[in-house]
ZAKOLMAR-261319 format. One line per field, with one value per residue (C-alpha): residue number from 1; residue in three letters; z, x, y. Coordinates in nm, 2 decimals. Last residue first. Layout:
k NUM,...
r ALA,...
up Z,...
east X,...
north Y,...
***
This chain:
k 649,648,647,646,645,644,643,642,641,640,639,638,637,636,635,634,633,632,631,630,629,628,627,626,625,624,623,622,621,620,619,618,617,616,615,614,613,612,611,610,609,608,607,606,605,604,603,602,601,600,599,598,597,596,595,594,593,592,591,590,589,588,587,586,585,584,583,582,581,580,579,578,577,576,575,574,573,572,571,570,569,568,567,566,565,564,563,562,561,560,559,558,557,556,555,554,553,552,551,550,549,548,547,546,545,544,543,542,541,540,539,538,537,536,535,534,533,532,531,530,529,528,527,526,525,524,523,522,521,520,519,518,517,516,515,514,513,512,511,510,509,508,507,506,505,504,503,502,501,500,499,498,497,496,495,494,493,492,491,490,489,488,487,486,485,484,483,482,481,480,479,478,477,476,475,474,473,472,471,470,469,468,467,466,465,464,463,462,461,460,459,458,457,456,455,454,453,452,451,450,449,448,447,446,445,444,443,442,441,440,439,438,437,436,435,434,433,432,431,430,429,428,427,426,425,424,423,422,421,420,419,418,417,416,415,414,413,412,411,410,409,408,407,406,405,404,403,402,401,400,399,398,397,396,395,394,393,392,391,390,389,388,387,386,385,384,383,382,381,380,379,378,377,376,375,374,373,372,371,370,369,368,367,366,365,364,363,362,361,360,359,358,357,356,355,354,353,352,351,350,349,348,347,346,345,344,343,342,341,340,339,338,337,336,335,334,333,332,331,330,329,328,327,326,325,324,323,322,321,320,319,318,317,316,315,314,313,312,311,310,309,308,307,306,305,304,303,302,301,300,299,298,297,296,295,294,293,292,291,290,289,288,287,286,285,284,283,282,281,280,279,278,277,276,275,274,273,272,271,270,269,268,267,266,265,264,263,262,261,260,259,258,257,256,255,254,253,252,251,250,249,248,247,246,245,244,243,242,241,240,239,238,237,236,235,234,233,232,231,230,229,228,227,226,225,224,223,222,221,220,219,218,217,216,215,214,213,212,211,210,209,208,207,206,205,204,203,202,201,200,199,198,197,196,195,194,193,192,191,190,189,188,187,186,185,184,183,182,181,180,179,178,177,176,175,174,173,172,171,170,169,168,167,166,165,164,163,162,161,160,159,158,157,156,155,154,153,152,151,150,149,148,147,146,145,144,143,142,141,140,139,138,137,136,135,134,133,132,131,130,129,128,127,126,125,124,123,122,121,120,119,118,117,116,115,114,113,112,111,110,109,108,107,106,105,104,103,102,101,100,99,98,97,96,95,94,93,92,91,90,89,88,87,86,85,84,83,82,81,80,79,78,77,76,75,74,73,72,71,70,69,68,67,66,65,64,63,62,61,60,59,58,57,56,55,54,53,52,51,50,49,48,47,46,45,44,43,42,41,40,39,38,37,36,35,34,33,32,31,30,29,28,27,26,25,24,23,22,21,20,19,18,17,16,15,14,13,12,11,10,9,8,7,6,5,4,3,2,1
r ASP,ILE,ILE,GLU,GLY,THR,ALA,THR,ASN,VAL,ALA,PRO,ALA,PRO,ALA,SER,ALA,GLU,LEU,ALA,ASP,VAL,VAL,ALA,GLN,ALA,VAL,MET,PRO,GLY,ILE,GLY,PRO,VAL,THR,ALA,ILE,GLU,GLU,VAL,SER,ALA,ALA,ARG,LEU,ARG,LYS,LEU,SER,GLY,PHE,GLN,ARG,LEU,LEU,ALA,LYS,LYS,ARG,ALA,GLU,GLY,LEU,GLY,SER,VAL,GLU,ASP,LEU,LEU,SER,GLU,VAL,MET,ARG,LYS,GLY,ARG,LYS,GLN,ARG,GLN,TYR,SER,ILE,ALA,PHE,ARG,HIS,ALA,GLU,ASP,ARG,VAL,ARG,GLN,LEU,LEU,TYR,LEU,GLY,GLU,SER,THR,ARG,PRO,LEU,ILE,VAL,PRO,ASP,PRO,ASP,GLY,PRO,LEU,TRP,VAL,GLU,GLU,LEU,ARG,LYS,ALA,LEU,GLY,VAL,ILE,ALA,VAL,ASP,THR,VAL,GLY,LEU,GLU,SER,LEU,ALA,ALA,GLN,ALA,ALA,GLU,VAL,GLN,PRO,GLN,GLY,GLY,ASP,VAL,VAL,PHE,LEU,GLN,PRO,PRO,TYR,ALA,PHE,LYS,LYS,PRO,ARG,GLY,THR,VAL,PRO,ASP,ILE,GLY,PRO,THR,PRO,ASP,ASP,PRO,ASP,ILE,ARG,GLU,ASP,LEU,LEU,ARG,ARG,PHE,ARG,ARG,THR,VAL,VAL,GLU,ALA,ILE,SER,ARG,THR,ASP,ASP,SER,ILE,GLY,ASP,GLY,ALA,ALA,GLY,ARG,ILE,ALA,PHE,ARG,ARG,TYR,GLU,SER,LYS,ARG,SER,LEU,GLY,ASP,GLU,PHE,VAL,VAL,LEU,SER,ALA,VAL,VAL,ASP,THR,GLY,GLN,LEU,HIS,SER,VAL,ASP,VAL,CYS,GLU,ILE,ARG,LEU,PRO,ALA,GLU,PRO,LEU,GLY,LEU,ALA,GLU,GLN,LEU,GLU,GLU,LEU,ALA,GLN,SER,ARG,ALA,THR,LEU,ASP,GLY,GLY,ARG,ARG,THR,LYS,HIS,LEU,VAL,LEU,SER,GLN,ALA,ALA,ASN,ARG,THR,VAL,THR,GLU,LEU,LEU,ASP,ARG,LYS,ASP,GLY,ARG,GLN,PRO,VAL,ARG,LEU,ASP,VAL,ASN,SER,GLY,ARG,LEU,GLN,THR,LEU,TRP,THR,VAL,THR,ALA,ASP,VAL,GLU,SER,PRO,LEU,VAL,PRO,VAL,LEU,LEU,GLU,ARG,PRO,VAL,ALA,ASP,GLN,SER,GLN,ASP,GLY,TYR,LEU,GLN,GLN,ILE,LEU,HIS,GLU,VAL,LEU,ASP,ALA,THR,THR,VAL,ASP,GLU,VAL,LYS,GLU,VAL,VAL,PHE,GLY,ARG,GLN,GLY,ARG,VAL,ARG,GLY,GLY,ARG,VAL,HIS,PHE,ILE,GLN,VAL,ALA,ALA,GLU,LEU,GLU,ASP,GLU,ALA,LEU,GLY,VAL,VAL,ASP,CYS,ASP,THR,GLY,ASP,GLY,LEU,VAL,ILE,ALA,ASN,LYS,GLU,LEU,ALA,ARG,GLN,LEU,ALA,ARG,LEU,ASP,ASP,ARG,LEU,ARG,ALA,ALA,ARG,GLU,TYR,ASP,GLN,GLU,ALA,ALA,ALA,ALA,LYS,MET,GLU,ARG,GLU,VAL,ARG,LYS,THR,TYR,ALA,ALA,THR,GLN,GLY,SER,LEU,PHE,ALA,CYS,PHE,ASP,GLU,VAL,ILE,ARG,ARG,HIS,GLU,GLU,ALA,SER,VAL,ARG,GLY,VAL,CYS,PRO,ALA,SER,CYS,LYS,GLY,ILE,TYR,GLY,LEU,LEU,CYS,PRO,ARG,GLY,ILE,GLN,GLY,HIS,ARG,LYS,PHE,VAL,GLY,ALA,SER,CYS,THR,ARG,ALA,PRO,PHE,PRO,ARG,LEU,LEU,LEU,ASP,VAL,THR,GLU,ARG,ILE,ALA,TRP,ALA,HIS,ALA,TYR,PRO,GLY,PHE,TYR,ARG,VAL,GLY,LYS,ARG,LYS,ALA,GLY,ARG,MET,VAL,THR,ILE,ARG,PRO,TYR,GLU,GLU,ASP,LEU,THR,VAL,ALA,LEU,TYR,PRO,TYR,SER,LYS,ASP,ASP,ARG,TYR,ARG,VAL,ASN,PHE,ARG,PRO,ASP,TYR,GLU,LYS,ILE,TRP,SER,TYR,GLU,LEU,GLN,LEU,ALA,GLU,VAL,GLU,THR,ASP,VAL,THR,VAL,TRP,ASP,VAL,SER,ALA,ALA,THR,THR,VAL,MET,ALA,GLN,THR,ARG,PRO,HIS,LEU,GLY,ALA,LEU,ASP,GLN,PHE,TYR,SER,ALA,LEU,ARG,SER,ARG,LEU,SER,LYS,ALA,LYS,GLY,VAL,TYR,VAL,VAL,ARG,GLY,GLN,ARG,ASP,ARG,PHE,ARG,TYR,VAL,GLY,PRO,SER,ASP,PRO,VAL,GLU,GLY,PRO,ALA,PRO,ARG,TYR,SER,ALA,PRO,ASP,ALA,MET
up 2.95,3.26,3.40,3.54,3.87,3.80,4.02,4.15,3.77,3.81,3.73,3.66,3.92,3.79,3.70,3.97,3.98,3.65,3.55,3.81,3.69,3.33,3.43,3.63,3.32,3.12,3.40,3.38,2.98,2.95,2.87,2.74,2.42,2.39,2.25,2.63,2.63,2.33,2.47,2.78,2.60,2.51,2.61,2.92,2.75,2.48,2.74,2.95,2.65,2.46,2.37,2.25,2.34,2.69,2.69,2.65,2.90,3.16,3.10,3.09,3.43,3.57,3.59,3.79,4.08,3.89,4.16,3.98,3.69,3.79,3.85,3.50,3.33,3.55,3.47,3.07,3.06,3.28,3.04,2.72,2.88,2.93,2.60,2.39,2.65,2.59,2.21,2.23,2.43,2.24,1.92,2.08,2.21,1.86,1.67,1.94,1.85,1.49,1.54,1.77,1.50,1.25,1.42,1.39,1.78,1.81,2.01,2.39,2.53,2.91,3.22,3.50,3.25,3.39,3.14,2.86,2.89,2.59,2.66,2.56,2.78,2.97,2.78,2.86,2.64,2.76,2.62,2.60,2.40,2.36,2.35,2.69,2.80,3.13,3.26,3.57,3.35,3.11,3.44,3.58,3.24,3.25,3.59,3.50,3.22,3.47,3.71,3.42,3.23,3.11,2.81,2.74,2.44,2.34,2.03,1.84,1.91,1.98,1.77,1.88,1.92,1.62,1.64,1.29,1.26,1.32,1.61,1.85,1.71,1.66,1.43,1.47,1.36,1.21,1.26,1.59,1.67,1.63,1.85,1.79,2.09,2.16,2.55,2.56,2.38,2.58,2.88,2.69,2.68,3.04,3.20,3.01,3.09,3.45,3.46,3.31,3.60,3.88,3.76,3.66,4.05,4.10,4.41,4.39,4.57,4.28,4.38,3.99,4.01,3.73,3.47,3.20,2.92,2.54,2.25,1.87,1.62,1.36,1.40,1.27,1.26,0.99,1.05,0.95,1.16,1.43,1.70,2.01,2.35,2.57,2.92,3.17,3.52,3.58,3.91,4.00,3.97,3.64,3.45,3.16,3.09,2.78,2.60,2.30,2.03,1.75,1.46,1.21,1.50,1.29,1.38,1.67,1.83,2.01,2.14,1.88,1.59,1.57,1.64,1.35,1.11,1.17,1.14,0.80,0.68,0.78,0.65,0.30,0.26,0.34,0.11,-0.17,-0.12,-0.27,-0.55,-0.63,-0.59,-0.81,-1.10,-1.02,-1.04,-1.39,-1.52,-1.42,-1.56,-1.89,-1.89,-1.82,-2.17,-2.35,-2.23,-2.35,-2.69,-2.68,-2.62,-2.89,-3.17,-3.16,-2.99,-2.66,-2.42,-2.29,-1.98,-2.10,-1.79,-1.86,-1.60,-1.19,-1.12,-0.85,-1.06,-1.40,-1.22,-1.11,-1.45,-1.61,-1.35,-1.43,-1.78,-1.76,-1.53,-1.62,-1.65,-1.99,-2.05,-2.04,-1.91,-2.00,-1.82,-1.96,-1.79,-1.46,-1.08,-0.85,-0.94,-0.74,-0.45,-0.43,-0.16,-0.43,-0.66,-0.66,-0.46,-0.70,-1.03,-0.91,-0.82,-1.14,-1.32,-1.11,-1.23,-1.63,-1.54,-1.40,-1.05,-0.82,-0.50,-0.28,-0.57,-0.39,-0.48,-0.63,-0.63,-0.81,-0.84,-1.11,-1.09,-1.35,-1.64,-1.89,-2.18,-1.96,-1.68,-1.70,-1.41,-1.49,-1.29,-1.27,-1.16,-1.05,-1.01,-0.78,-0.75,-1.11,-1.29,-1.33,-1.50,-1.53,-1.67,-1.60,-1.76,-1.59,-1.84,-1.88,-2.26,-2.38,-2.75,-2.77,-2.54,-2.39,-2.32,-2.08,-1.71,-1.66,-1.92,-1.76,-1.47,-1.65,-1.86,-1.55,-1.41,-1.72,-1.68,-1.34,-1.47,-1.73,-1.48,-1.24,-1.56,-1.66,-1.29,-1.32,-1.63,-1.59,-1.91,-1.97,-2.26,-2.06,-1.79,-2.07,-2.24,-1.90,-1.82,-2.16,-2.10,-1.75,-1.89,-2.17,-1.89,-1.72,-2.00,-2.15,-1.80,-1.70,-1.65,-1.24,-1.14,-1.29,-1.11,-0.79,-0.82,-0.92,-0.61,-0.40,-0.52,-0.45,-0.11,-0.04,-0.17,0.07,0.37,0.32,0.18,0.34,0.65,0.87,0.84,0.50,0.37,0.00,0.00,-0.30,-0.33,-0.16,0.16,0.23,0.15,0.39,0.68,0.75,1.03,1.30,1.57,1.66,1.30,1.22,1.52,1.42,1.09,1.21,1.45,1.18,0.95,0.65,0.27,0.23,-0.09,-0.35,-0.73,-1.00,-0.79,-0.58,-0.89,-0.93,-0.56,-0.60,-0.88,-0.74,-0.38,-0.58,-0.74,-0.41,-0.29,-0.51,-0.72,-0.73,-0.63,-0.75,-0.62,-0.33,-0.21,0.15,0.32,0.44,0.51,0.30,0.48,0.40,0.25,0.25,0.10,0.16,-0.01,0.29,0.30,0.50,0.68,0.67,0.49,0.18,0.32,-0.04,-0.07,-0.28,-0.27,-0.16,-0.24,0.01,-0.11,-0.33,-0.22,-0.12,-0.34,-0.18,-0.36,-0.13,0.06,0.39,0.42,0.51,0.67,0.62,0.30,0.14,0.28,0.13,-0.25,-0.26,-0.16,-0.45,-0.68,-0.62,-0.62,-0.98,-1.06,-0.97,-0.72,-0.42,-0.28,0.04,0.11,0.40,0.40,0.68,0.81,0.60,0.58,0.35,0.12,0.10,0.06,-0.24,-0.38,-0.36,-0.50,-0.80,-0.78,-0.92,-0.68,-0.42,-0.58,-0.63,-0.34,-0.49,-0.82,-0.63,-0.51,-0.83,-0.98,-0.70,-0.66,-1.01,-1.12,-0.88,-0.61,-0.40,0.00,0.13,0.50,0.75,1.06,1.24,1.47,1.26,0.94,0.73,0.38,0.26,-0.04,-0.26,-0.46,-0.85,-0.83,-0.86,-0.44,-0.26,-0.08,-0.35,-0.27,0.10,0.17,0.16,0.51,0.61,0.24,0.23,0.49,0.75,0.81
east -1.74,-1.97,-1.74,-1.96,-2.06,-2.40,-2.67,-2.41,-2.30,-1.94,-1.79,-1.42,-1.17,-1.04,-0.69,-0.50,-0.21,-0.23,-0.12,0.12,0.29,0.30,0.45,0.72,0.80,0.84,1.09,1.27,1.31,1.42,1.21,1.40,1.24,0.94,1.01,1.02,0.65,0.63,0.81,0.65,0.31,0.05,-0.32,-0.31,-0.14,-0.40,-0.68,-0.50,-0.48,-0.25,0.00,0.29,0.27,0.13,0.45,0.67,0.53,0.53,0.94,0.98,0.78,0.98,0.94,1.21,0.99,0.60,0.40,0.32,0.22,-0.11,-0.17,-0.05,-0.25,-0.57,-0.52,-0.51,-0.78,-1.00,-0.86,-0.94,-1.29,-1.36,-1.23,-1.49,-1.75,-1.73,-1.72,-2.03,-2.24,-2.13,-2.26,-2.58,-2.66,-2.59,-2.80,-3.06,-3.09,-3.09,-3.37,-3.56,-3.53,-3.66,-3.99,-4.15,-4.13,-4.29,-4.13,-4.21,-4.05,-3.99,-4.20,-4.05,-3.86,-3.56,-3.29,-3.48,-3.55,-3.62,-3.76,-3.68,-3.87,-3.61,-3.30,-3.31,-3.21,-3.11,-3.14,-2.88,-2.90,-2.57,-2.54,-2.54,-2.20,-2.10,-1.85,-2.10,-2.42,-2.25,-2.17,-2.52,-2.66,-2.48,-2.56,-2.92,-2.93,-2.79,-3.04,-3.36,-3.27,-2.94,-2.72,-2.64,-2.70,-2.54,-2.71,-2.58,-2.24,-1.98,-1.67,-1.31,-1.30,-1.12,-0.84,-0.71,-0.34,0.00,0.10,0.21,0.01,-0.33,-0.53,-0.88,-0.76,-0.42,-0.35,-0.50,-0.67,-1.06,-0.94,-1.16,-1.25,-0.99,-0.98,-1.35,-1.43,-1.16,-1.38,-1.64,-1.51,-1.37,-1.66,-1.91,-1.70,-1.68,-2.04,-2.11,-1.89,-2.06,-2.39,-2.29,-2.17,-2.05,-1.97,-1.72,-1.45,-1.26,-1.30,-1.36,-1.29,-1.03,-1.26,-1.07,-1.20,-1.23,-1.28,-1.42,-1.36,-1.20,-1.50,-1.76,-2.05,-2.34,-2.64,-2.54,-2.22,-2.22,-1.96,-1.89,-1.76,-1.67,-1.66,-1.46,-1.47,-1.22,-1.40,-1.78,-1.93,-1.77,-1.77,-1.87,-2.01,-2.17,-2.16,-2.32,-2.21,-2.43,-2.35,-2.61,-2.85,-3.16,-3.15,-3.33,-3.40,-3.73,-3.66,-3.95,-3.91,-3.52,-3.52,-3.78,-3.59,-3.26,-3.47,-3.63,-3.27,-3.16,-3.45,-3.46,-3.05,-3.15,-3.41,-3.25,-2.94,-2.99,-3.15,-2.94,-2.64,-2.75,-2.82,-2.49,-2.29,-2.49,-2.38,-2.00,-2.02,-2.16,-1.84,-1.59,-1.70,-1.70,-1.35,-1.25,-1.40,-1.21,-0.87,-0.96,-0.96,-1.05,-1.07,-0.90,-0.89,-0.54,-0.33,0.01,0.24,0.64,0.86,0.95,0.58,0.48,0.65,0.52,0.17,0.20,0.34,0.04,-0.20,-0.05,-0.08,-0.45,-0.60,-0.97,-0.90,-0.93,-1.28,-1.36,-1.01,-0.72,-0.44,-0.11,0.23,0.05,0.09,0.09,0.50,0.59,0.37,-0.02,-0.12,-0.19,-0.29,-0.67,-0.75,-0.58,-0.68,-1.04,-1.05,-0.92,-1.17,-1.48,-1.32,-1.33,-1.69,-1.82,-1.87,-2.10,-2.01,-2.18,-2.18,-2.26,-1.95,-1.97,-1.63,-1.57,-1.26,-1.14,-0.81,-0.57,-0.74,-0.50,-0.27,0.03,-0.15,-0.45,-0.65,-1.02,-1.17,-1.50,-1.69,-2.04,-2.17,-2.42,-2.69,-2.72,-2.65,-2.33,-2.14,-1.77,-1.52,-1.17,-0.90,-0.55,-0.28,-0.03,-0.05,0.02,-0.06,-0.31,-0.54,-0.85,-0.66,-0.87,-0.74,-0.86,-0.64,-0.33,-0.36,-0.41,-0.13,0.12,-0.06,0.05,0.42,0.43,0.33,0.59,0.84,0.77,0.82,1.11,1.25,1.16,1.30,1.63,1.73,1.99,1.78,1.46,1.61,1.72,1.36,1.21,1.45,1.33,1.02,1.00,1.19,0.96,0.69,0.85,0.93,0.58,0.44,0.64,0.27,0.29,0.16,0.45,0.71,0.53,0.53,0.94,1.01,0.81,1.05,1.32,1.21,1.23,1.56,1.69,1.53,1.66,1.47,1.39,1.45,1.15,0.95,1.07,0.84,0.90,0.49,0.26,0.49,0.21,0.42,0.47,0.12,-0.01,0.22,0.58,0.73,0.96,0.75,0.87,0.87,0.51,0.41,0.59,0.45,0.11,0.12,0.24,-0.02,0.02,0.06,0.43,0.54,0.56,0.56,0.52,0.29,0.17,0.03,-0.29,-0.39,-0.32,-0.53,-0.82,-0.79,-0.80,-1.10,-1.22,-1.22,-1.42,-1.41,-1.04,-0.82,-0.60,-0.26,-0.07,0.32,0.32,0.60,0.36,-0.01,-0.28,-0.62,-0.93,-0.94,-0.64,-0.60,-0.27,0.11,0.34,0.69,0.97,1.14,0.88,0.83,0.75,0.40,0.26,-0.13,-0.38,-0.61,-0.99,-1.25,-1.48,-1.78,-1.90,-1.53,-1.56,-1.49,-1.45,-1.63,-1.56,-1.85,-1.81,-1.38,-1.19,-0.96,-0.59,-0.70,-0.85,-0.54,-0.30,-0.46,-0.51,-0.16,-0.04,-0.26,-0.16,0.23,0.15,-0.03,0.30,0.48,0.19,-0.01,-0.19,-0.55,-0.81,-1.18,-1.43,-1.76,-1.86,-2.23,-2.37,-2.08,-2.13,-2.48,-2.50,-2.23,-2.46,-2.76,-2.54,-2.47,-2.64,-2.93,-2.62,-2.55,-2.11,-1.90,-1.78,-1.67,-1.44,-1.28,-1.17,-1.09,-0.83,-0.67,-0.58,-0.49,-0.69,-0.74,-1.01,-1.09,-1.42,-1.58,-1.25,-1.39,-1.30,-1.63,-1.79,-1.75,-1.41,-1.35,-1.00,-0.83,-0.50,-0.26,-0.21,-0.17,-0.35,-0.33,-0.67,-0.64,-0.69,-1.07,-1.10,-1.18,-1.54,-1.64,-1.94,-2.05,-2.10,-2.39,-2.36,-2.66
north -3.70,-3.84,-4.10,-4.38,-4.48,-4.58,-4.40,-4.13,-4.05,-3.92,-3.57,-3.59,-3.40,-3.08,-3.05,-2.86,-3.16,-3.24,-2.86,-2.88,-3.21,-3.09,-2.73,-2.96,-3.17,-2.84,-2.75,-3.05,-3.08,-2.71,-2.41,-2.09,-2.12,-2.35,-2.66,-2.84,-2.75,-2.97,-3.26,-3.22,-3.35,-3.05,-3.08,-2.88,-2.60,-2.61,-2.61,-2.31,-2.11,-1.90,-2.20,-2.04,-1.70,-1.81,-2.03,-1.75,-1.51,-1.74,-1.80,-1.40,-1.42,-1.64,-2.05,-2.23,-2.34,-2.39,-2.23,-1.92,-2.12,-2.19,-1.82,-1.73,-1.99,-1.87,-1.52,-1.57,-1.75,-1.49,-1.23,-1.45,-1.49,-1.15,-1.05,-1.26,-1.23,-0.83,-0.85,-1.06,-0.87,-0.56,-0.72,-0.85,-0.50,-0.33,-0.63,-0.57,-0.22,-0.28,-0.50,-0.24,0.02,-0.25,-0.30,-0.62,-0.67,-0.32,-0.06,-0.04,0.29,0.22,0.38,0.58,0.85,1.05,0.87,0.64,0.29,0.08,-0.26,-0.59,-0.77,-0.95,-0.79,-0.43,-0.21,0.10,0.47,0.77,1.06,1.30,1.66,1.75,1.66,1.83,1.54,1.52,1.52,1.22,1.00,1.06,0.97,0.67,0.56,0.65,0.39,0.12,0.18,0.22,-0.12,-0.27,-0.30,0.06,0.26,0.58,0.79,1.07,0.98,1.21,1.34,1.35,0.97,0.86,1.12,1.11,0.95,1.19,0.98,1.21,1.55,1.34,1.48,1.64,1.99,2.03,2.39,2.41,2.70,2.58,2.32,2.05,1.80,1.56,1.57,1.62,1.27,1.11,1.22,1.10,0.69,0.72,0.85,0.63,0.31,0.41,0.48,0.14,-0.02,0.15,0.04,-0.29,-0.34,-0.71,-0.87,-1.17,-1.00,-0.88,-0.48,-0.38,0.01,-0.03,-0.20,-0.37,-0.16,-0.28,-0.04,-0.07,0.17,-0.06,-0.29,-0.03,-0.21,-0.09,0.10,0.43,0.39,0.15,0.12,-0.12,-0.06,-0.36,-0.39,-0.58,-0.74,-1.02,-1.15,-1.02,-1.38,-1.41,-1.06,-0.89,-0.50,-0.40,-0.06,0.07,0.35,0.47,0.68,0.78,0.84,1.02,1.37,1.58,1.24,1.21,0.82,0.70,0.89,0.89,0.53,0.49,0.70,0.48,0.15,0.27,0.39,0.05,-0.15,0.06,-0.04,-0.42,-0.47,-0.32,-0.50,-0.83,-0.78,-0.44,-0.62,-0.88,-0.65,-0.50,-0.78,-0.88,-0.54,-0.62,-0.96,-0.83,-0.54,-0.85,-1.00,-0.71,-0.64,-0.96,-0.92,-0.60,-0.80,-1.04,-0.79,-0.41,-0.10,-0.14,0.11,0.22,0.19,0.06,0.03,0.10,0.00,0.02,-0.12,0.16,0.41,0.32,0.33,0.68,0.77,0.62,0.81,1.12,1.13,0.99,1.23,1.20,0.83,0.66,0.48,0.08,0.01,-0.25,-0.24,-0.37,-0.43,-0.53,-0.40,-0.71,-0.76,-0.45,-0.50,-0.36,-0.13,0.15,-0.09,-0.14,0.14,0.40,0.21,0.25,0.55,0.67,0.45,0.63,0.93,0.85,0.70,1.06,1.14,1.37,1.20,0.93,0.73,0.37,0.12,-0.25,-0.45,-0.74,-0.97,-1.26,-1.46,-1.63,-1.56,-1.69,-1.52,-1.58,-1.42,-1.25,-1.08,-0.99,-0.71,-0.66,-0.32,-0.25,0.11,0.27,0.56,0.70,0.38,0.17,-0.09,-0.12,-0.39,-0.39,-0.62,-0.68,-0.76,-1.03,-1.11,-1.46,-1.36,-1.59,-1.40,-1.61,-1.91,-2.18,-2.21,-2.56,-2.71,-2.55,-2.77,-3.09,-2.99,-2.96,-3.31,-3.47,-3.32,-3.46,-3.80,-3.78,-3.64,-3.96,-4.19,-4.09,-4.09,-4.49,-4.56,-4.44,-4.58,-4.29,-4.21,-4.21,-4.00,-3.74,-3.77,-3.66,-3.41,-3.22,-3.25,-3.10,-2.83,-2.76,-2.78,-2.49,-2.25,-2.28,-2.20,-1.90,-1.75,-1.63,-1.95,-2.13,-1.87,-1.95,-2.36,-2.29,-2.05,-2.34,-2.61,-2.38,-2.32,-2.69,-2.73,-2.42,-2.55,-2.89,-3.20,-3.55,-3.35,-3.47,-3.18,-3.11,-3.37,-3.30,-3.31,-3.49,-3.82,-4.04,-4.09,-3.71,-3.63,-3.89,-3.70,-3.75,-3.96,-3.86,-3.82,-3.44,-3.32,-3.49,-3.26,-2.94,-2.96,-3.03,-2.75,-2.50,-2.59,-2.82,-2.73,-2.82,-2.81,-3.12,-2.88,-3.17,-3.34,-3.09,-2.88,-3.09,-3.10,-2.71,-2.63,-2.85,-2.67,-2.32,-2.39,-2.53,-2.19,-2.02,-1.71,-1.70,-1.37,-1.46,-1.56,-1.42,-1.40,-1.35,-1.15,-0.88,-1.01,-0.93,-0.84,-1.12,-1.50,-1.74,-2.07,-2.21,-2.29,-2.31,-2.19,-2.34,-2.06,-1.84,-1.52,-1.69,-1.77,-1.88,-1.76,-1.87,-1.60,-1.63,-1.34,-1.21,-1.07,-0.77,-0.62,-0.23,0.05,0.36,0.70,0.98,1.18,0.95,1.02,0.70,0.94,0.75,0.57,0.86,1.11,0.84,0.84,1.20,1.26,1.01,1.20,1.50,1.41,1.25,1.62,1.80,2.08,2.03,2.27,2.14,2.24,2.36,2.35,2.41,2.35,2.07,1.90,2.17,2.15,1.78,1.75,2.02,1.81,1.52,1.72,1.83,2.19,2.48,2.57,2.59,2.90,2.87,2.81,2.42,2.57,2.81,2.52,2.37,2.73,2.81,2.47,2.44,2.12,1.98,1.71,1.58,1.47,1.48,1.45,1.48,1.48,1.84,1.80,2.10,1.87,1.90,1.95,1.87,1.97,1.86,2.05,2.19,2.54,2.86,2.92,3.02,3.33,3.55,3.60,3.50,3.10,2.97,2.91,3.09,3.10,2.74,2.77,2.46,2.26
***
């Protein structure tokens, strides 16, 4: 625990101007990012008597070991830089909103020649238009099913689209009028894109204009006695009206706005956002956040706005944003939102009328979400804390192992030897920091040596640690000078786990000792009896089967095992495909790589026809036939039941 007085800036050293500051721990890792109108007065508030600080602020300043800052010209620049740094460093003491569940979006892949309408979850992709989020995937599918009659756009996957193009027949949706069948050329790429653009415009709130246009076309067709077209347009109009009825009007003036409701207690806060377009609720989203810093409601609203719109496209920022409390830096926030949108944004607290009623409804949803979250998470948070405390006590660690790393080795009879390294922080997986290793010392002769492989991984991982150790004279400690990104392995784990028993543990410890690393505890978890082995101890540590600490170690070990096997299978499949293709005449390295990119695995390549293989760039019909012949010749013989003579599937 550091004394804040040991790194307090000298008097007069901190400028009295707007800026952004970073607190770092002993390893150079950024633990907190903040902004201020006056850096001098804000930083001075952190270095007062510890007894006068909020408990969370006390924890932050005693965890930190240094502070630095950057001055800017305006508060808007400070807001932008603060958001960029929080996103880059992911500081542990900053408020970070996490979705309370994985919400599905209605996505339109505008980056493709023939855009597709589909349901997507997870990270957003560039070039894709998103609508929502929605509470349930089935709600999206119901809406899409209704709108495919007036907007017959493609919904099939790339494989289905290609296959129907090859056979020259559309799928069922094409026959029943719910797809314009661009796969067989019923419409051109330009005509299909116009259909998709009309679909996007309708979902964006331009409903009245489109329904009126369809109604006019229907009447014109009837006047021209084109009754078949008039009937189709009538059915389209009814489908549009049914889709609109599913979203009740909540704001009669047809406003486009986002409504934010917030419920909080001393430890956590829950946020609900309703996305209203054309007066109707088009999407809903929820966050739950732990208050790891001393923040007010206004600060929570400001952090939410930063994270909600910082990475969004221009049209995702609404004209109006209704919040329960104005953010602490309201003028800077409004200016930043206006720059993102490209036009004025109205940020306000509604006082009366429909908008006030809607805000109260959203706030009630947030309160219910907080209660539900506490019910679900209470046991989980307690269990994780208990697990870390049990491991500290059972293994004799000086502190709870907040960062745990685990290595596992995978191979197939000594070939294709690989290893995985997974990272858990605060009892939760940190997938962005997982690493895969191709073992360089593997002989590939069918003889596996797990201890040698583990020693190699430990050596490579901790040599990287030594290379990235924080230099106190470095002006940007913890930052890679080439990429400008944080060095993710510049600090050690408190606990390093190997999958295995005493031999594996001793090999890992020997590798650490050779490198001179002495501040990392190593244990091994043996699968047979789930014993925990320590280096130098002839007997294992036996944790109770009901122990939360043992359960955490098992989860870490199993995750490393899963990650290693997936990499080993991927590498083995790629090697098998390459070895089979080596014998095909006329197939060079570039064409082999193109085949691997297109099909990805030996199983999919075996199932492909000559025509499908010939669609790969650079592969003609003759080469495609040669590939099929080579794969058929190398296919394993079917298993036969010796008693009955039947082929076994």
